[in-house]
KOLMARKOL-486697 format. One record per residue (C-alpha): residue number from 1; x, y, z. Coordinates in nm, 4 decimals, decimal comma. Example, Ala and Ser with C-alpha at 12.3 -4.5 7.8 and 13.67 -1.06 7.14 Angstrom:
2
+-----+----------+----------+----------+
!   k !        X !        Y !        Z !
+-----+----------+----------+----------+
!   1 !   1,2300 !  -0,4500 !   0,7800 !
!   2 !   1,3670 !  -0,1060 !   0,7140 !
+-----+----------+----------+----------+
***
This chain:
229
+-----+----------+----------+----------+
!   k !        X !        Y !        Z !
+-----+----------+----------+----------+
!   1 !   2,2384 !   0,1855 !  -0,0190 !
!   2 !   1,9192 !   0,1828 !   0,1854 !
!   3 !   1,8629 !   0,1617 !   0,5580 !
!   4 !   1,5242 !   0,0790 !   0,7032 !
!   5 !   1,4323 !   0,2483 !   1,0283 !
!   6 !   1,1652 !   0,0547 !   1,2142 !
!   7 !   0,9581 !   0,3658 !   1,2694 !
!   8 !   0,7076 !   0,5232 !   1,0313 !
!   9 !   0,7233 !   0,8870 !   0,9181 !
!  10 !   0,3811 !   0,9430 !   1,0748 !
!  11 !   0,2255 !   0,7469 !   1,3601 !
!  12 !  -0,0118 !   0,4737 !   1,2432 !
!  13 !  -0,2723 !   0,4219 !   1,5144 !
!  14 !  -0,5856 !   0,2227 !   1,4331 !
!  15 !  -0,8390 !   0,2001 !   1,7145 !
!  16 !  -1,0983 !  -0,0235 !   1,5500 !
!  17 !  -1,0159 !  -0,2841 !   1,2862 !
!  18 !  -1,2308 !  -0,2792 !   0,9731 !
!  19 !  -1,1344 !  -0,5393 !   0,7080 !
!  20 !  -1,3786 !  -0,3971 !   0,4556 !
!  21 !  -1,2005 !  -0,0628 !   0,4734 !
!  22 !  -0,8670 !  -0,2457 !   0,4534 !
!  23 !  -0,9740 !  -0,3748 !   0,1133 !
!  24 !  -1,0288 !  -0,0157 !  -0,0023 !
!  25 !  -0,6827 !   0,0762 !   0,1308 !
!  26 !  -0,5289 !  -0,1810 !  -0,1037 !
!  27 !  -0,5870 !   0,0782 !  -0,3781 !
!  28 !  -0,2956 !   0,2782 !  -0,2363 !
!  29 !  -0,0740 !  -0,0251 !  -0,1843 !
!  30 !  -0,1051 !  -0,2271 !  -0,5049 !
!  31 !  -0,3224 !   0,0014 !  -0,7171 !
!  32 !  -0,2440 !   0,2212 !  -1,0188 !
!  33 !  -0,2279 !   0,5417 !  -0,8114 !
!  34 !  -0,0669 !   0,3768 !  -0,5106 !
!  35 !   0,2548 !   0,4407 !  -0,3241 !
!  36 !   0,4462 !   0,1520 !  -0,4842 !
!  37 !   0,3731 !   0,2958 !  -0,8278 !
!  38 !   0,4880 !   0,6430 !  -0,7232 !
!  39 !   0,8054 !   0,5201 !  -0,5550 !
!  40 !   0,9163 !   0,3114 !  -0,8537 !
!  41 !   0,8141 !   0,5814 !  -1,1019 !
!  42 !   1,0206 !   0,8581 !  -0,9435 !
!  43 !   1,3145 !   0,6270 !  -0,8687 !
!  44 !   1,3306 !   0,5044 !  -1,2297 !
!  45 !   1,2961 !   0,8577 !  -1,3661 !
!  46 !   1,5902 !   0,9743 !  -1,1567 !
!  47 !   1,8314 !   0,7624 !  -1,3624 !
!  48 !   1,7247 !   0,9454 !  -1,6802 !
!  49 !   1,7743 !   1,2879 !  -1,5256 !
!  50 !   2,1020 !   1,4712 !  -1,5928 !
!  51 !   2,0115 !   1,7728 !  -1,3773 !
!  52 !   2,1744 !   1,6838 !  -1,0413 !
!  53 !   1,9279 !   1,8859 !  -0,8306 !
!  54 !   1,6151 !   1,7418 !  -0,9897 !
!  55 !   1,7679 !   1,3938 !  -0,9850 !
!  56 !   1,8271 !   1,4283 !  -0,6106 !
!  57 !   1,4705 !   1,5539 !  -0,5603 !
!  58 !   1,3243 !   1,2585 !  -0,7502 !
!  59 !   1,5233 !   1,0131 !  -0,5395 !
!  60 !   1,4316 !   1,1863 !  -0,2121 !
!  61 !   1,0611 !   1,1817 !  -0,3004 !
!  62 !   1,0836 !   0,8197 !  -0,4196 !
!  63 !   1,2295 !   0,7138 !  -0,0843 !
!  64 !   0,9564 !   0,9069 !   0,0987 !
!  65 !   0,6986 !   0,7221 !  -0,1127 !
!  66 !   0,8467 !   0,3900 !   0,0009 !
!  67 !   0,7907 !   0,5182 !   0,3541 !
!  68 !   0,4317 !   0,5956 !   0,2634 !
!  69 !   0,3928 !   0,2445 !   0,1233 !
!  70 !   0,5010 !   0,1154 !   0,4632 !
!  71 !   0,2405 !   0,3320 !   0,6338 !
!  72 !  -0,0387 !   0,2094 !   0,4078 !
!  73 !   0,0806 !  -0,1478 !   0,4638 !
!  74 !   0,0685 !  -0,1002 !   0,8415 !
!  75 !  -0,2817 !   0,0458 !   0,8130 !
!  76 !  -0,3971 !  -0,2587 !   0,6158 !
!  77 !  -0,2288 !  -0,4925 !   0,8627 !
!  78 !  -0,3931 !  -0,3177 !   1,1583 !
!  79 !  -0,7356 !  -0,3347 !   0,9948 !
!  80 !  -0,7074 !  -0,7091 !   0,9252 !
!  81 !  -0,5055 !  -0,8425 !   1,2207 !
!  82 !  -0,6840 !  -1,0212 !   1,5044 !
!  83 !  -1,0246 !  -0,9693 !   1,3465 !
!  84 !  -1,2965 !  -1,2221 !   1,4141 !
!  85 !  -1,3673 !  -1,4405 !   1,1141 !
!  86 !  -1,7123 !  -1,2968 !   1,0575 !
!  87 !  -1,9054 !  -1,3124 !   0,7329 !
!  88 !  -1,8002 !  -0,9528 !   0,6654 !
!  89 !  -1,4346 !  -1,0537 !   0,6952 !
!  90 !  -1,4784 !  -1,3637 !   0,4811 !
!  91 !  -1,6319 !  -1,1584 !   0,2027 !
!  92 !  -1,3140 !  -0,9553 !   0,1502 !
!  93 !  -0,9995 !  -1,0357 !  -0,0465 !
!  94 !  -0,8213 !  -1,1180 !   0,2796 !
!  95 !  -1,0294 !  -1,4323 !   0,3264 !
!  96 !  -0,8194 !  -1,5987 !   0,0559 !
!  97 !  -0,4939 !  -1,4035 !   0,0747 !
!  98 !  -0,4680 !  -1,3709 !   0,4518 !
!  99 !  -0,4198 !  -1,0624 !   0,6649 !
! 100 !  -0,1989 !  -0,7673 !   0,5804 !
! 101 !  -0,1221 !  -0,5894 !   0,2529 !
! 102 !  -0,0956 !  -0,7586 !  -0,0851 !
! 103 !   0,0117 !  -0,6320 !  -0,4279 !
! 104 !  -0,3488 !  -0,5957 !  -0,5369 !
! 105 !  -0,5848 !  -0,3051 !  -0,5817 !
! 106 !  -0,9201 !  -0,2801 !  -0,4055 !
! 107 !  -1,0823 !  -0,4975 !  -0,6730 !
! 108 !  -0,8216 !  -0,7730 !  -0,6495 !
! 109 !  -0,6321 !  -0,6791 !  -0,9658 !
! 110 !  -0,2582 !  -0,7471 !  -0,9320 !
! 111 !  -0,0118 !  -0,4592 !  -0,9497 !
! 112 !   0,1852 !  -0,4375 !  -1,2730 !
! 113 !   0,4698 !  -0,2282 !  -1,4110 !
! 114 !   0,2454 !  -0,0675 !  -1,6730 !
! 115 !   0,1341 !   0,1679 !  -1,3960 !
! 116 !   0,4837 !   0,3231 !  -1,3906 !
! 117 !   0,4896 !   0,6275 !  -1,6199 !
! 118 !   0,8445 !   0,7220 !  -1,7223 !
! 119 !   0,9760 !   0,8323 !  -2,0570 !
! 120 !   1,3361 !   0,9456 !  -2,0400 !
! 121 !   1,2770 !   1,3217 !  -2,0654 !
! 122 !   1,2760 !   1,5258 !  -1,7460 !
! 123 !   1,0023 !   1,7674 !  -1,8601 !
! 124 !   0,7764 !   1,4873 !  -1,9765 !
! 125 !   0,8427 !   1,2896 !  -1,6583 !
! 126 !   0,7758 !   1,5811 !  -1,4212 !
! 127 !   0,4436 !   1,6481 !  -1,5921 !
! 128 !   0,3525 !   1,2806 !  -1,5547 !
! 129 !   0,4478 !   1,3068 !  -1,1880 !
! 130 !   0,2104 !   1,5992 !  -1,1301 !
! 131 !  -0,0697 !   1,3887 !  -1,2789 !
! 132 !   0,0316 !   1,0911 !  -1,0619 !
! 133 !   0,0151 !   1,3017 !  -0,7454 !
! 134 !  -0,3270 !   1,4336 !  -0,8491 !
! 135 !  -0,4549 !   1,0779 !  -0,8924 !
! 136 !  -0,3202 !   0,9721 !  -0,5535 !
! 137 !  -0,4665 !   1,2795 !  -0,3863 !
! 138 !  -0,8105 !   1,2045 !  -0,5320 !
! 139 !  -0,7928 !   0,8467 !  -0,4031 !
! 140 !  -0,6887 !   0,9608 !  -0,0554 !
! 141 !  -0,9714 !   1,2133 !  -0,0486 !
! 142 !  -1,2208 !   0,9344 !  -0,1156 !
! 143 !  -1,0612 !   0,7109 !   0,1490 !
! 144 !  -1,0643 !   0,9882 !   0,4105 !
! 145 !  -1,4388 !   1,0338 !   0,3659 !
! 146 !  -1,4871 !   0,6613 !   0,4370 !
! 147 !  -1,2276 !   0,6232 !   0,7155 !
! 148 !  -1,3845 !   0,4312 !   1,0076 !
! 149 !  -1,1740 !   0,5849 !   1,2889 !
! 150 !  -0,9772 !   0,9005 !   1,3697 !
! 151 !  -0,6373 !   0,7303 !   1,3775 !
! 152 !  -0,6799 !   0,6017 !   1,0223 !
! 153 !  -0,8149 !   0,9372 !   0,9085 !
! 154 !  -0,5185 !   1,1261 !   1,0555 !
! 155 !  -0,2710 !   0,9042 !   0,8738 !
! 156 !  -0,4565 !   0,9422 !   0,5450 !
! 157 !  -0,4710 !   1,3215 !   0,5860 !
! 158 !  -0,0938 !   1,3217 !   0,6317 !
! 159 !  -0,0495 !   1,1142 !   0,3164 !
! 160 !  -0,2817 !   1,3437 !   0,1205 !
! 161 !  -0,0882 !   1,6454 !   0,2483 !
! 162 !   0,2395 !   1,5054 !   0,1215 !
! 163 !   0,0869 !   1,4512 !  -0,2235 !
! 164 !   0,0230 !   1,8265 !  -0,2336 !
! 165 !   0,3812 !   1,8929 !  -0,1179 !
! 166 !   0,5253 !   1,6709 !  -0,3892 !
! 167 !   0,3107 !   1,8385 !  -0,6538 !
! 168 !   0,4554 !   2,1748 !  -0,5483 !
! 169 !   0,8076 !   2,0344 !  -0,5715 !
! 170 !   0,7494 !   1,9013 !  -0,9221 !
! 171 !   0,5963 !   2,2311 !  -1,0312 !
! 172 !   0,8927 !   2,4272 !  -0,8908 !
! 173 !   1,1323 !   2,1910 !  -1,0695 !
! 174 !   0,9500 !   2,2504 !  -1,3996 !
! 175 !   0,9546 !   2,6237 !  -1,3333 !
! 176 !   1,3313 !   2,6120 !  -1,2758 !
! 177 !   1,3620 !   2,4661 !  -1,6260 !
! 178 !   1,1307 !   2,7350 !  -1,7689 !
! 179 !   0,8777 !   2,4643 !  -1,8549 !
! 180 !   0,5991 !   2,5074 !  -1,6030 !
! 181 !   0,3735 !   2,6780 !  -1,8580 !
! 182 !   0,5690 !   2,6189 !  -2,1799 !
! 183 !   0,4338 !   2,3106 !  -2,3612 !
! 184 !   0,7337 !   2,2799 !  -2,5942 !
! 185 !   1,0236 !   2,0502 !  -2,5133 !
! 186 !   1,2521 !   1,8343 !  -2,7232 !
! 187 !   1,4349 !   1,9215 !  -3,0446 !
! 188 !   1,1701 !   1,8951 !  -3,3194 !
! 189 !   1,0244 !   2,2334 !  -3,4099 !
! 190 !   0,6424 !   2,2417 !  -3,4432 !
! 191 !   0,4745 !   2,3379 !  -3,7696 !
! 192 !   0,2603 !   2,6462 !  -3,8403 !
! 193 !  -0,0549 !   2,4993 !  -3,6823 !
! 194 !   0,0943 !   2,5189 !  -3,3311 !
! 195 !  -0,1151 !   2,8254 !  -3,2379 !
! 196 !  -0,4437 !   2,7193 !  -3,4008 !
! 197 !  -0,7587 !   2,6291 !  -3,2082 !
! 198 !  -1,0182 !   2,4476 !  -3,4211 !
! 199 !  -1,3815 !   2,4944 !  -3,3175 !
! 200 !  -1,5075 !   2,1399 !  -3,3737 !
! 201 !  -1,8194 !   2,1594 !  -3,1556 !
! 202 !  -2,1015 !   2,3133 !  -3,3560 !
! 203 !  -2,4106 !   2,2559 !  -3,1392 !
! 204 !  -2,5020 !   2,5335 !  -2,8992 !
! 205 !  -2,2984 !   2,8340 !  -2,7976 !
! 206 !  -1,9286 !   2,8443 !  -2,8859 !
! 207 !  -1,7484 !   2,8826 !  -2,5557 !
! 208 !  -1,4440 !   3,1075 !  -2,5453 !
! 209 !  -1,1637 !   3,1387 !  -2,2955 !
! 210 !  -0,7852 !   3,1745 !  -2,2678 !
! 211 !  -0,7509 !   2,8230 !  -2,4093 !
! 212 !  -0,8767 !   2,9379 !  -2,7499 !
! 213 !  -0,8166 !   3,3134 !  -2,7647 !
! 214 !  -0,5556 !   3,5674 !  -2,8708 !
! 215 !  -0,2699 !   3,6243 !  -2,8226 !
! 216 !  -0,1833 !   3,2572 !  -2,7690 !
! 217 !  -0,4251 !   3,1043 !  -3,0199 !
! 218 !  -0,5809 !   3,1811 !  -3,3563 !
! 219 !  -0,9458 !   3,0794 !  -3,3284 !
! 220 !  -1,0847 !   2,9015 !  -3,6348 !
! 221 !  -1,4623 !   2,9333 !  -3,5930 !
! 222 !  -1,5498 !   2,7202 !  -3,8977 !
! 223 !  -1,2681 !   2,4803 !  -3,9920 !
! 224 !  -1,4598 !   2,3485 !  -4,2963 !
! 225 !  -1,5006 !   2,6962 !  -4,4434 !
! 226 !  -1,1371 !   2,7712 !  -4,3697 !
! 227 !  -1,0297 !   2,4547 !  -4,5517 !
! 228 !  -1,2441 !   2,5319 !  -4,8582 !
! 229 !  -1,1089 !   2,8848 !  -4,8837 !
+-----+----------+----------+----------+
***
């Protein structure tokens, strides 16, 4: 059961309408990294999750994301409502669709369920969620740099902040499962190549780091020579 409170989590206060910026904001309403995608992704994942604590977390965050979707929608509405029908306004997607948010991204591509990344395994899903939050945070960072007024910027900073919070929650959930840094999950045991790093870039200096060094990895400097031997 859901109840809608007619009050946003964070105050949405736009001082100066800018329909061109509203078109950019559509990216977080009907885009691949947007709030609708996140809300439906976490909500769907929660039904796969047998861990009651993580299931509850996924549902809480999903509901918060629906609240964020409302905030982005109100921003778009405020940036398109009561705007003079200038050439700048007519050149945006809103000239055809009308004011307010639409299930489109900033380029006019319709939202689709392929954006929702869920796979029925809690470890796999939580890792996908961390990536989703990173994508949303990057989009908000770009939008903040272009924000035309302080009210819009403040709302976007709040939304970006919550992406960081959610990332922390997902990381802590993975850590509680012992899977924050352990790549293995599932029931199929890997074969003997699991700790091998193949050096397949031969031009220039061979770069080394913890991603291809002992004790985690056996570094194969020349895979062709190794194969022939």
